[in-house]
Kinemage of the C-alpha trace (Angstrom):
@kinemage 1
@onewidth
@group {chain A} dominant
@subgroup {mainchain}
@vectorlist {calphas} color= white
{ca met a 1} P 0.000 0.000 0.000
{ca ala a 2} L 1.153 3.517 -0.774
{ca ser a 3} L 1.799 5.810 2.107
{ca arg a 4} L -0.154 8.998 2.567
{ca ala a 5} L 2.836 10.964 1.308
{ca glu a 6} L 2.989 8.886 -1.877
{ca glu a 7} L -0.770 9.346 -2.450
{ca ala a 8} L -0.401 13.105 -2.083
{ca thr a 9} L 2.422 13.074 -4.609
{ca leu a 10} L 0.362 11.026 -7.095
{ca arg a 11} L -2.612 13.376 -6.716
{ca ala a 12} L -0.400 16.434 -7.297
{ca thr a 13} L 1.135 14.804 -10.393
{ca tyr a 14} L -2.328 13.955 -11.806
{ca arg a 15} L -3.611 17.477 -11.217
{ca ala a 16} L -0.526 18.937 -12.905
{ca arg a 17} L -0.938 16.644 -15.902
{ca thr a 18} L -4.641 17.468 -16.099
{ca arg a 19} L -3.955 21.195 -15.963
{ca ser a 20} L -1.265 20.782 -18.633
{ca ala a 21} L -3.583 18.789 -20.894
{ca ser a 22} L -6.355 21.291 -20.290
{ca gly a 23} L -4.006 24.133 -21.165
{ca leu a 24} L -2.920 22.397 -24.351
{ca his a 25} L -6.553 21.749 -25.218
{ca thr a 26} L -7.431 25.419 -24.605
{ca arg a 27} L -4.503 26.644 -26.696
{ca ser a 28} L -5.501 24.273 -29.492
{ca gln a 29} L -9.047 25.595 -29.371
{ca arg a 30} L -7.781 29.162 -29.487
{ca phe a 31} L -5.508 28.357 -32.427
{ca leu a 32} L -8.314 26.622 -34.325
{ca phe a 33} L -10.623 29.545 -33.567
{ca val a 34} L -8.082 32.027 -34.933
{ca val a 35} L -7.562 29.873 -38.070
{ca ala a 36} L -11.329 29.618 -38.553
{ca leu a 37} L -11.708 33.360 -38.072
{ca ile a 38} L -8.984 34.120 -40.629
{ca thr a 39} L -10.470 31.614 -43.071
{ca phe a 40} L -13.911 33.117 -42.620
{ca gly a 41} L -12.460 36.603 -43.143
{ca ile a 42} L -10.675 35.580 -46.349
{ca ala a 43} L -13.799 33.806 -47.627
{ca ser a 44} L -15.939 36.847 -46.794
{ca leu a 45} L -13.464 39.163 -48.523
{ca tyr a 46} L -13.376 36.917 -51.592
{ca thr a 47} L -17.174 36.710 -51.685
{ca ser a 48} L -17.464 40.478 -51.261
{ca leu a 49} L -14.932 41.136 -54.041
{ca ala a 50} L -16.641 38.651 -56.353
{ca leu a 51} L -20.038 40.194 -55.636
{ca leu a 52} L -18.665 43.727 -56.001
{ca arg a 53} L -17.069 42.876 -59.333
{ca arg a 54} L -20.359 41.469 -60.545
{ca val a 55} L -22.467 44.324 -59.205
{ca thr a 56} L -20.191 47.182 -60.370
{ca pro a 57} L -21.211 46.992 -64.059
{ca ala a 58} L -24.854 46.707 -62.983
{ca leu a 59} L -24.674 50.065 -61.208
{ca phe a 60} L -22.031 51.592 -63.483
{ca pro a 61} L -22.331 50.012 -66.968
{ca gly a 62} L -19.010 49.463 -68.701
{ca lys a 63} L -17.031 49.923 -65.460
{ca asp a 64} L -14.822 47.479 -63.533
{ca leu a 65} L -13.037 47.557 -60.193
{ca pro a 66} L -9.807 49.613 -60.278
{ca phe a 67} L -7.792 46.595 -59.066
{ca ser a 68} L -9.457 44.155 -61.459
{ca val a 69} L -6.132 43.084 -63.028
{ca ala a 70} L -4.999 41.660 -59.691
{ca leu a 71} L -8.228 39.692 -59.386
{ca glu a 72} L -7.612 38.124 -62.800
{ca leu a 73} L -4.173 36.920 -61.581
{ca leu a 74} L -5.619 34.862 -58.736
{ca pro a 75} L -5.023 31.125 -59.273
{ca gly a 76} L -7.504 28.712 -60.798
{ca pro a 77} L -10.747 28.305 -58.883
{ca val a 78} L -10.327 31.477 -56.805
{ca lys a 79} L -9.917 33.730 -59.845
{ca ile a 80} L -12.562 36.477 -59.881
{ca ser a 81} L -13.649 37.141 -63.463
{ca ala a 82} L -15.558 40.131 -64.758
{ca pro a 83} L -18.966 39.589 -66.370
{ca gly a 84} L -18.498 38.426 -69.966
{ca asp a 85} L -19.505 40.216 -73.154
{ca ser a 86} L -22.813 38.362 -73.173
{ca ser a 87} L -23.604 39.158 -69.534
{ca val a 88} L -26.862 40.957 -68.813
{ca phe a 89} L -24.746 43.581 -67.034
{ca asn a 90} L -23.012 44.469 -70.305
{ca lys a 91} L -26.044 44.561 -72.573
{ca arg a 92} L -26.664 47.744 -74.500
{ca ile a 93} L -29.046 50.317 -73.036
{ca asn a 94} L -31.897 51.521 -75.245
{ca leu a 95} L -33.477 54.865 -74.393
{ca leu a 96} L -36.667 55.987 -76.138
{ca ile a 97} L -36.738 59.755 -76.768
{ca ile a 98} L -40.228 61.190 -77.286
{ca gly a 99} L -40.814 64.763 -78.406
{ca val a 100} L -44.371 66.161 -78.380
{ca asp a 101} L -45.903 69.352 -79.731
{ca lys a 102} L -47.752 70.608 -76.661
{ca arg a 103} L -49.650 73.787 -77.499
{ca pro a 104} L -50.572 76.409 -74.860
{ca asp a 105} L -54.200 75.270 -74.741
{ca tyr a 106} L -53.246 71.609 -74.315
{ca arg a 107} L -53.474 69.961 -70.940
{ca asp a 108} L -50.662 67.673 -69.814
{ca leu a 109} L -52.457 64.472 -70.807
{ca asp a 110} L -54.125 65.609 -74.000
{ca ala a 111} L -53.659 62.836 -76.571
{ca tyr a 112} L -51.328 64.688 -78.903
{ca asn a 113} L -49.189 62.929 -81.482
{ca thr a 114} L -45.406 62.741 -81.297
{ca asp a 115} L -43.341 65.068 -83.470
{ca thr a 116} L -39.999 63.479 -82.622
{ca leu a 117} L -39.258 59.822 -82.078
{ca met a 118} L -35.723 58.506 -81.563
{ca val a 119} L -34.002 55.571 -79.903
{ca ala a 120} L -30.607 56.313 -78.355
{ca thr a 121} L -28.602 53.152 -77.720
{ca ile a 122} L -25.370 52.944 -75.716
{ca asp a 123} L -23.034 49.944 -75.773
{ca pro a 124} L -21.177 49.686 -72.415
{ca leu a 125} L -18.393 47.609 -73.992
{ca ser a 126} L -17.526 49.672 -77.074
{ca lys a 127} L -18.580 52.976 -75.414
{ca gln a 128} L -20.420 53.798 -78.629
{ca thr a 129} L -23.679 55.779 -78.762
{ca ser a 130} L -26.019 55.583 -81.740
{ca ile a 131} L -29.247 57.471 -82.378
{ca leu a 132} L -31.938 56.088 -84.674
{ca ser a 133} L -34.753 58.379 -85.861
{ca phe a 134} L -38.195 57.293 -87.030
{ca pro a 135} L -39.946 59.620 -89.510
{ca arg a 136} L -43.362 60.472 -88.094
{ca asp a 137} L -45.415 59.360 -91.129
{ca met a 138} L -44.151 55.767 -91.233
{ca leu a 139} L -47.103 53.387 -91.467
{ca ile a 140} L -46.856 50.733 -88.759
{ca ser a 141} L -49.054 48.179 -87.041
{ca ile a 142} L -50.558 49.614 -83.830
{ca his a 143} L -51.347 47.111 -81.046
{ca pro a 144} L -53.642 48.759 -78.486
{ca pro a 145} L -53.953 47.311 -74.951
{ca gly a 146} L -57.421 45.891 -75.613
{ca gly a 147} L -56.094 43.533 -78.276
{ca gly a 148} L -56.198 43.444 -82.031
{ca ser a 149} L -54.221 45.678 -84.365
{ca tyr a 150} L -54.627 48.233 -87.110
{ca glu a 151} L -52.384 50.400 -89.287
{ca asp a 152} L -51.617 54.038 -88.565
{ca arg a 153} L -48.726 56.465 -88.586
{ca ile a 154} L -46.047 55.821 -85.986
{ca asn a 155} L -46.642 59.283 -84.479
{ca ala a 156} L -50.132 58.153 -83.374
{ca ser a 157} L -48.859 55.334 -81.129
{ca tyr a 158} L -48.182 57.519 -78.075
{ca ala a 159} L -51.691 59.020 -78.200
{ca val a 160} L -53.225 55.520 -78.202
{ca gly a 161} L -51.586 54.813 -74.841
{ca ile a 162} L -52.640 58.178 -73.410
{ca leu a 163} L -56.272 57.617 -74.402
{ca asn a 164} L -56.221 54.171 -72.824
{ca asp a 165} L -54.802 55.009 -69.397
{ca arg a 166} L -54.431 58.806 -69.108
{ca ser a 167} L -50.760 58.735 -68.130
{ca phe a 168} L -47.406 59.574 -69.692
{ca glu a 169} L -46.255 56.088 -68.749
{ca ala a 170} L -49.093 54.522 -70.744
{ca gly a 171} L -48.192 56.573 -73.813
{ca ala a 172} L -44.542 55.567 -73.577
{ca lys a 173} L -45.427 51.913 -72.945
{ca gln a 174} L -47.631 51.877 -76.042
{ca leu a 175} L -44.712 53.155 -78.109
{ca glu a 176} L -42.467 50.504 -76.576
{ca thr a 177} L -44.990 47.813 -77.540
{ca asp a 178} L -45.279 49.019 -81.130
{ca leu a 179} L -41.515 49.428 -81.575
{ca lys a 180} L -41.005 45.883 -80.313
{ca phe a 181} L -43.694 44.424 -82.570
{ca asn a 182} L -42.737 46.275 -85.761
{ca phe a 183} L -38.963 46.503 -85.425
{ca gly a 184} L -37.932 44.064 -82.686
{ca ile a 185} L -36.445 46.847 -80.525
{ca asp a 186} L -36.449 46.355 -76.742
{ca ile a 187} L -36.697 49.639 -74.831
{ca asp a 188} L -35.203 49.953 -71.341
{ca tyr a 189} L -36.322 53.475 -70.410
{ca trp a 190} L -38.011 56.502 -71.955
{ca val a 191} L -37.607 60.274 -71.872
{ca leu a 192} L -40.420 62.681 -72.758
{ca leu a 193} L -39.941 66.348 -73.695
{ca asp a 194} L -42.171 69.008 -75.168
{ca phe a 195} L -40.769 71.762 -77.353
{ca lys a 196} L -40.930 74.400 -74.626
{ca gly a 197} L -38.824 72.105 -72.481
{ca val a 198} L -36.296 71.657 -75.293
{ca glu a 199} L -36.187 75.435 -75.734
{ca ala a 200} L -35.451 75.903 -72.031
{ca leu a 201} L -32.734 73.228 -72.054
{ca ile a 202} L -30.945 74.819 -75.017
{ca asn a 203} L -31.220 78.284 -73.490
{ca ser a 204} L -29.606 76.945 -70.317
{ca leu a 205} L -26.613 76.003 -72.504
{ca asp a 206} L -26.528 79.550 -73.906
{ca gly a 207} L -27.706 78.209 -77.242
{ca val a 208} L -26.019 75.843 -79.710
{ca asp a 209} L -23.625 76.412 -82.592
{ca val a 210} L -24.587 74.345 -85.622
{ca asp a 211} L -22.932 74.075 -89.014
{ca val a 212} L -25.945 73.932 -91.320
{ca pro a 213} L -25.537 71.989 -94.579
{ca asp a 214} L -26.978 73.662 -97.652
{ca glu a 215} L -29.773 71.096 -98.016
{ca leu a 216} L -31.021 71.819 -94.473
{ca ser a 217} L -31.122 75.621 -94.825
{ca phe a 218} L -34.366 77.565 -95.340
{ca phe a 219} L -35.560 81.163 -95.556
{ca asp a 220} L -38.526 83.282 -94.487
{ca trp a 221} L -40.550 80.566 -92.815
{ca arg a 222} L -43.685 81.800 -91.103
{ca tyr a 223} L -43.371 80.132 -87.683
{ca ser a 224} L -45.499 80.163 -84.536
{ca asp a 225} L -45.110 78.060 -81.407
{ca asp a 226} L -48.347 79.220 -79.790
{ca asp a 227} L -50.730 79.728 -82.735
{ca ile a 228} L -50.836 83.453 -81.860
{ca his a 229} L -47.483 85.109 -82.371
{ca val a 230} L -45.739 84.726 -85.728
{ca thr a 231} L -42.047 85.053 -86.525
{ca tyr a 232} L -40.380 84.814 -89.917
{ca ile a 233} L -37.334 82.604 -89.502
{ca ser a 234} L -34.372 82.006 -91.801
{ca val a 235} L -31.517 79.592 -91.141
{ca pro a 236} L -28.939 79.907 -93.927
{ca ala a 237} L -26.187 77.399 -94.664
{ca gly a 238} L -22.957 77.591 -92.698
{ca pro a 239} L -22.100 78.149 -89.002
{ca gln a 240} L -25.100 79.474 -87.063
{ca his a 241} L -25.684 80.242 -83.389
{ca leu a 242} L -29.244 79.298 -82.388
{ca asp a 243} L -30.964 80.116 -79.124
{ca gly a 244} L -33.626 77.765 -77.785
{ca tyr a 245} L -36.492 79.305 -79.745
{ca his a 246} L -34.665 79.228 -83.077
{ca ala a 247} L -33.139 75.796 -82.446
{ca val a 248} L -36.615 74.341 -81.870
{ca ala a 249} L -37.946 76.126 -84.957
{ca phe a 250} L -35.028 74.768 -87.004
{ca gly a 251} L -35.779 71.241 -85.770
{ca arg a 252} L -39.480 71.550 -86.621
{ca tyr a 253} L -39.221 72.876 -90.182
{ca arg a 254} L -40.426 70.294 -92.701
{ca asn a 255} L -41.790 72.237 -95.651
{ca asp a 256} L -39.180 70.478 -97.785
{ca ser a 257} L -39.466 66.984 -96.284
{ca asp a 258} L -40.009 65.272 -92.970
{ca leu a 259} L -36.851 63.299 -93.743
{ca phe a 260} L -34.868 66.547 -93.731
{ca arg a 261} L -36.546 67.526 -90.482
{ca val a 262} L -35.151 64.347 -88.926
{ca lys a 263} L -31.670 65.469 -89.978
{ca arg a 264} L -32.233 68.902 -88.449
{ca gln a 265} L -33.349 67.390 -85.159
{ca gln a 266} L -30.326 65.092 -85.064
{ca leu a 267} L -28.016 68.030 -85.761
{ca val a 268} L -29.479 70.053 -82.879
{ca leu a 269} L -29.369 67.068 -80.495
{ca thr a 270} L -25.783 66.046 -81.223
{ca thr a 271} L -24.578 69.662 -81.076
{ca ala a 272} L -26.311 70.187 -77.725
{ca leu a 273} L -24.764 66.991 -76.353
{ca gln a 274} L -21.318 68.151 -77.460
{ca lys a 275} L -21.848 71.317 -75.446
{ca val a 276} L -22.891 69.271 -72.421
{ca phe a 277} L -19.609 67.354 -72.736
{ca ser a 278} L -17.504 70.479 -73.208
{ca arg a 279} L -18.960 72.056 -70.064
{ca gly a 280} L -18.376 68.973 -67.943
{ca leu a 281} L -22.044 68.781 -66.988
{ca leu a 282} L -21.882 64.975 -66.819
{ca asn a 283} L -19.349 65.065 -63.984
{ca asn a 284} L -22.262 65.040 -61.529
{ca pro a 285} L -25.272 63.423 -63.235
{ca leu a 286} L -27.572 63.818 -60.217
{ca asp a 287} L -26.982 67.563 -60.049
{ca leu a 288} L -27.668 67.751 -63.777
{ca trp a 289} L -30.913 65.852 -63.344
{ca asp a 290} L -32.036 67.948 -60.401
{ca ala a 291} L -31.438 71.094 -62.445
{ca tyr a 292} L -33.558 69.969 -65.396
{ca ser a 293} L -36.066 67.524 -63.899
{ca gln a 294} L -38.910 70.027 -64.259
{ca thr a 295} L -38.554 70.083 -68.059
{ca val a 296} L -38.113 66.342 -68.635
{ca lys a 297} L -40.246 63.312 -67.745
{ca thr a 298} L -38.606 59.897 -67.591
{ca asp a 299} L -38.826 56.491 -65.963
{ca val a 300} L -35.037 56.184 -65.538
{ca pro a 301} L -34.584 55.418 -61.801
{ca arg a 302} L -32.619 58.049 -59.921
{ca gly a 303} L -30.243 55.352 -58.682
{ca arg a 304} L -29.302 54.530 -62.283
{ca met a 305} L -28.451 58.091 -63.269
{ca pro a 306} L -24.875 58.257 -61.878
{ca gly a 307} L -23.886 55.085 -63.734
{ca tyr a 308} L -25.580 56.093 -66.982
{ca gly a 309} L -24.181 59.614 -66.784
{ca leu a 310} L -20.629 58.293 -66.356
{ca leu a 311} L -21.153 55.832 -69.208
{ca leu a 312} L -22.311 58.632 -71.481
{ca lys a 313} L -19.267 60.623 -70.397
{ca asp a 314} L -17.028 57.663 -71.316
{ca thr a 315} L -18.334 57.768 -74.891
{ca gln a 316} L -16.482 61.112 -75.209
{ca gly a 317} L -19.185 62.382 -77.512
{ca arg a 318} L -18.791 59.585 -80.061
{ca ile a 319} L -22.305 59.552 -81.489
{ca lys a 320} L -23.487 58.024 -84.746
{ca thr a 321} L -26.836 59.100 -86.173
{ca phe a 322} L -29.118 56.981 -88.339
{ca ser a 323} L -32.566 57.453 -89.842
{ca leu a 324} L -35.053 55.006 -91.272
{ca gly a 325} L -35.621 57.658 -93.911
{ca asp a 326} L -32.179 57.046 -95.419
{ca pro a 327} L -31.783 54.895 -98.558
{ca val a 328} L -29.476 51.876 -98.717
{ca asn a 329} L -27.175 51.671 -101.725
{ca gly a 330} L -29.471 53.980 -103.659
{ca val a 331} L -32.608 51.976 -102.808
{ca pro a 332} L -35.219 54.104 -100.942
{ca thr a 333} L -36.174 52.862 -97.494
{ca leu a 334} L -39.459 54.814 -97.389
{ca ile a 335} L -41.997 55.118 -100.185
{ca gly a 336} L -44.798 57.678 -100.239
{ca his a 337} L -48.311 56.250 -100.278
{ca thr a 338} L -51.889 57.539 -100.047
{ca thr a 339} L -54.320 55.385 -98.088
{ca glu a 340} L -57.892 54.680 -99.156
{ca phe a 341} L -58.947 57.415 -96.733
{ca gly a 342} L -56.698 59.983 -98.422
{ca ala a 343} L -53.960 60.065 -95.752
{ca ser a 344} L -50.358 60.533 -96.899
{ca val a 345} L -48.127 57.952 -95.237
{ca leu a 346} L -44.745 56.315 -95.759
{ca leu a 347} L -44.447 52.606 -96.470
{ca trp a 348} L -41.121 50.971 -95.712
{ca asn a 349} L -38.758 48.544 -97.379
{ca ser a 350} L -38.334 45.824 -94.730
{ca glu a 351} L -34.912 44.731 -96.040
{ca asn a 352} L -33.551 48.271 -95.800
{ca val a 353} L -35.039 48.717 -92.343
{ca gln a 354} L -33.348 45.499 -91.240
{ca phe a 355} L -30.057 46.837 -92.588
{ca trp a 356} L -30.302 50.041 -90.538
{ca leu a 357} L -31.387 48.159 -87.418
{ca ser a 358} L -28.427 45.800 -87.727
{ca gln a 359} L -26.084 48.786 -88.100
{ca val a 360} L -27.504 50.643 -85.100
{ca phe a 361} L -27.647 47.676 -82.745
{ca thr a 362} L -24.511 45.852 -83.882
{ca lys a 363} L -22.686 43.733 -81.292
{ca ala a 364} L -19.780 45.331 -79.465
{ca val a 365} L -17.309 42.727 -80.754
{ca tyr a 366} L -18.169 43.787 -84.323
{ca ser a 367} L -17.815 47.514 -83.654
{ca gln a 368} L -15.387 49.354 -85.961
{ca ser a 369} L -14.639 46.115 -87.832
{ca thr a 370} L -14.030 45.817 -91.575
{ca val a 371} L -14.624 42.711 -93.665
{ca glu a 372} L -13.618 42.115 -97.293
{ca ile a 373} L -14.999 39.332 -99.498
{ca asp a 374} L -12.968 38.141 -102.472
{ca asn a 375} L -14.135 35.896 -105.300
{ca gly a 376} L -12.053 32.719 -105.363
{ca gln a 377} L -14.416 30.831 -107.661
{ca gly a 378} L -13.035 32.430 -110.796
{ca asn a 379} L -16.286 33.229 -112.612
{ca asp a 380} L -19.129 35.739 -112.729
{ca asp a 381} L -21.245 33.536 -110.467
{ca gly a 382} L -18.520 33.841 -107.860
{ca phe a 383} L -18.765 37.648 -107.935
{ca val a 384} L -22.552 37.394 -107.531
{ca arg a 385} L -22.112 35.040 -104.574
{ca ala a 386} L -19.516 37.323 -102.992
{ca ser a 387} L -21.926 40.254 -103.302
{ca ala a 388} L -24.749 38.167 -101.829
{ca leu a 389} L -22.536 37.195 -98.901
{ca gly a 390} L -21.750 40.866 -98.347
{ca arg a 391} L -25.453 41.687 -98.137
{ca tyr a 392} L -26.003 38.777 -95.758
{ca leu a 393} L -23.237 39.919 -93.380
{ca ala a 394} L -24.342 43.559 -93.443
{ca tyr a 395} L -28.124 43.161 -93.481
{ca ser a 396} L -28.643 40.029 -91.388
{ca lys a 397} L -25.601 40.004 -89.098
{ca gly a 398} L -25.049 43.733 -88.581
{ca leu a 399} L -21.396 43.973 -89.584
{ca pro a 400} L -20.664 47.692 -89.940
{ca thr a 401} L -18.300 47.700 -92.945
{ca val a 402} L -18.438 44.965 -95.584
{ca lys a 403} L -17.081 45.320 -99.109
{ca val a 404} L -16.438 43.088 -102.102
{ca gly a 405} L -12.748 43.040 -102.960
{ca pro a 406} L -10.719 42.041 -106.016
{ca glu a 407} L -10.686 38.704 -107.779
{ca ala a 408} L -8.607 36.104 -105.955
{ca thr a 409} L -6.768 33.022 -107.135
{ca val a 410} L -9.205 30.175 -107.715
{ca gln a 411} L -9.282 27.839 -104.712
{ca pro a 412} L -11.405 24.810 -103.813
{ca asp a 413} L -12.205 25.778 -100.195
{ca thr a 414} L -13.488 28.965 -98.572
{ca thr a 415} L -10.962 30.552 -96.228
{ca ile a 416} L -11.027 33.286 -93.599
{ca thr a 417} L -7.879 35.349 -92.969
{ca leu a 418} L -7.697 37.333 -89.743
{ca tyr a 419} L -5.427 40.386 -89.582
{ca ser a 420} L -6.478 41.667 -86.159
{ca asp a 421} L -6.443 39.248 -83.245
{ca ala a 422} L -8.772 41.614 -81.388
{ca lys a 423} L -11.430 40.593 -83.933
{ca arg a 424} L -11.009 36.850 -83.445
{ca ala a 425} L -14.559 36.523 -82.101
{ca leu a 426} L -15.801 38.078 -85.348
{ca ala a 427} L -13.812 35.621 -87.484
{ca glu a 428} L -15.098 32.709 -85.424
{ca asp a 429} L -18.693 33.915 -85.799
{ca ile a 430} L -18.278 34.238 -89.567
{ca ala a 431} L -16.900 30.696 -89.746
{ca arg a 432} L -19.890 29.451 -87.762
{ca trp a 433} L -22.375 31.322 -89.974
{ca leu a 434} L -20.758 29.827 -93.083
{ca gly a 435} L -20.617 26.330 -91.603
{ca leu a 436} L -16.811 26.271 -91.714
{ca pro a 437} L -14.476 24.582 -89.212
{ca ala a 438} L -12.157 26.640 -87.025
{ca thr a 439} L -9.280 25.386 -89.193
{ca ala a 440} L -10.627 27.583 -92.020
{ca ile a 441} L -9.355 30.617 -90.059
{ca arg a 442} L -5.725 31.615 -90.419
{ca thr a 443} L -4.066 34.563 -88.679
{ca leu a 444} L -1.494 36.745 -90.433
{ca pro a 445} L 0.328 39.874 -89.247
{ca arg a 446} L -1.068 43.197 -90.456
{ca thr a 447} L 1.700 44.440 -92.761
{ca asp a 448} L -0.447 47.220 -94.215
{ca val a 449} L -2.645 49.572 -92.164
{ca asn a 450} L -5.180 49.543 -95.010
{ca leu a 451} L -5.834 45.826 -94.653
{ca pro a 452} L -9.300 44.941 -93.333
{ca asp a 453} L -9.734 42.999 -90.102
{ca val a 454} L -10.987 39.920 -91.957
{ca ile a 455} L -10.754 38.758 -95.574
{ca ile a 456} L -13.078 35.987 -96.741
{ca val a 457} L -12.129 34.238 -99.986
{ca ile a 458} L -15.062 32.193 -101.218
{ca gly a 459} L -13.923 28.933 -102.764
{ca glu a 460} L -15.546 26.514 -105.170
{ca asn a 461} L -17.293 24.812 -102.228
{ca phe a 462} L -18.982 28.019 -101.024
{ca lys a 463} L -22.701 28.015 -100.277
{ca leu a 464} L -24.603 31.084 -99.085
{ca pro a 465} L -26.129 30.507 -95.632
{ca gly a 466} L -29.730 29.420 -95.958
{ca ser a 467} L -29.395 28.379 -99.601
């Protein structure tokens, strides 16, 4: 048997070992807790960065995080990628611009027709803005809320919505419906102005300076904006400074043609936007909106305005203007017509309209690209097929610049030569459209600045898509 002294020693040793084990256990717990906390912090930071990189282009289209390059360098599965070209965050933004002729005796929701109808579209990737105008007398299919359809001028669409629901929103939504049905255009937001509002906006810029082409000049026009007071207005060719009143009058003149009026309106709009850029008014979009909100109605959410304003600023004033009144290769897009009720309207060439739509809403990866098509079949039929392919790429696929080049050496297979690696996606799309394998694409260095981005040589095996 152990003596009392030995038992005391054993108990002391046990307690010491227990305390030591307990201490080790506690330190291990603390260490694991710290590791878990650090891991959780890193995971939270990663998740926050990934979410922020995804959300940034949603709030600020076309923007990325300033340290995005570092995020791309992260290894394998932890790499944080930006939204791709096809992401919903990078889709183009389509803004419907509605101009109405509101006379002094009109109430706000009188069902007046539109005098100006444009779609401004901004591509967040290419930072390119395009404006497409619709001549007011185009005959389209109207689809009222109650169902059914009938034909009328496009400038009557807005009034149909107003009569149905007595709201600006209803008028704009009716236009959105009819633009979607007739032209396949999806509208994101709308802006509504009357001519007094436009006059006030231009006056706030101290007027605009326009360089008037000869075909848009006119003299001694008897003009009234209130059906009471009359002014005789002349706008000769050359540089002109126009205050708000005269700028609106210039944009409304159509005694020569409504198609020329569209050009005048586009000239005033683009010149005014250039002045907005030059004055730095887009540096604070919310202040700009607050200053002019009384003259403009829109459904653009206030929270979207900073991002859209900065995107517009990033375009640096690069604006292309288009009109459905313009011909294509000498073929008229609009044709005058008198209905059975005696109304003068404009019918439209659907192929030409498709061409202009494809040019306005072209994909960002095709922007600024040039494509040449050469005949490698060695006969007149080959030239005809090359021309047909050019029309297909421009009209159906929206490529901005397509031309038929010189005769090429006869070859059995169709080939695609890429001279700009930045346009590889374009070359790959062309190969897919033509049913060609990726091996049909070859890349060569650009030895001449005049070379196009892509040259297609149609071979003896070529077949036009859809034939």
